[in-house]
C-alpha positions in Angstrom: -0.2 0.1 0.1 1.9 3.2 -1.2 1.7 6.4 1.2 -1.1 8.3 -1.0 -3.4 5.2 0.1 -3.1 5.9 4.0 -5.9 5.6 5.9 -6.4 8.3 8.7 -6.3 6.5 12.2 -9.4 9.0 13.0 -11.5 8.4 10.2 -11.1 4.3 10.7 -12.3 4.4 13.9 -15.0 6.9 12.8 -15.9 4.2 10.4 -15.5 0.9 12.3 -18.5 2.8 14.5 -20.1 3.1 10.7 -20.3 0.5 8.9 -21.1 -2.9 9.4 -22.2 -2.8 13.2 -24.3 -5.5 13.0 -21.1 -7.7 11.6 -18.6 -9.2 15.1 -14.9 -7.9 15.3 -13.4 -10.6 13.3 -16.0 -12.4 10.1 -15.4 -15.3 8.1 -15.0 -15.5 4.4 -18.9 -15.8 3.9 -19.8 -12.9 5.9 -17.0 -11.3 3.9 -19.0 -12.2 0.7 -22.0 -10.6 2.1 -20.6 -7.6 3.2 -19.2 -6.9 -0.1 -21.6 -8.4 -2.2 -18.9 -10.3 -3.6 -18.6 -14.1 -5.3 -17.0 -17.0 -3.0 -13.8 -16.8 -5.6 -13.9 -13.4 -5.9 -13.1 -13.2 -1.6 -10.4 -15.8 -1.5 -9.1 -14.1 -4.3 -8.6 -10.6 -2.2 -7.3 -12.6 0.4 -5.0 -14.8 -1.1 -3.6 -11.6 -3.1 -3.4 -9.8 0.8 -5.7 -6.8 -0.6 -7.5 -7.7 2.5 -5.8 -8.5 5.9 -6.2 -12.3 7.3 -5.1 -14.8 9.8 -5.1 -18.2 8.4 -6.1 -21.1 10.6 -5.8 -24.7 9.6 -8.0 -24.2 5.8 -10.2 -21.1 7.8 -9.8 -17.7 7.2 -10.2 -15.0 10.2 -11.0 -11.9 9.0 -10.7 -8.6 10.8 -13.4 -6.1 10.3 -11.2 -3.3 10.6 -9.3 -4.7 7.5 -12.6 -5.2 5.9 -13.5 -1.9 6.5 -9.6 -0.4 5.1 -9.9 -1.8 2.3 -13.0 -0.5 1.2 -12.2 3.0 2.6 -8.6 2.4 0.4 -10.5 1.3 -2.8 -13.1 4.2 -2.3 -9.8 6.6 -2.2 -8.7 5.5 -5.7 -12.2 5.8 -6.9 -12.6 9.9 -5.4 -15.2 8.7 -3.1 -12.9 9.8 0.3 -13.4 12.2 2.4 -17.3 12.9 1.8 -19.3 12.4 5.0 -20.7 9.0 6.1 -23.3 10.5 8.2 -24.4 12.8 5.6 -26.2 9.9 4.5 -29.1 9.7 7.9 
């Protein structure tokens, strides 16, 4: 990840309370699929390529929710969505 894609800790913490509030702190591949609306194959690609940080225990991935949020924010920055106020949707 390049320096221009680093997410400020303050923004990350603010998003943590807003995004995926109904999910546990550590999610499974199936939950990741639902969170991002992607296929199982795409989820494993993201994990295998290191796009989303995870722990592999045996044959199961354990994915910290904060890493999913970091991935979304990083990719939103690249797409021109960074800096938008997430609370303005309310």
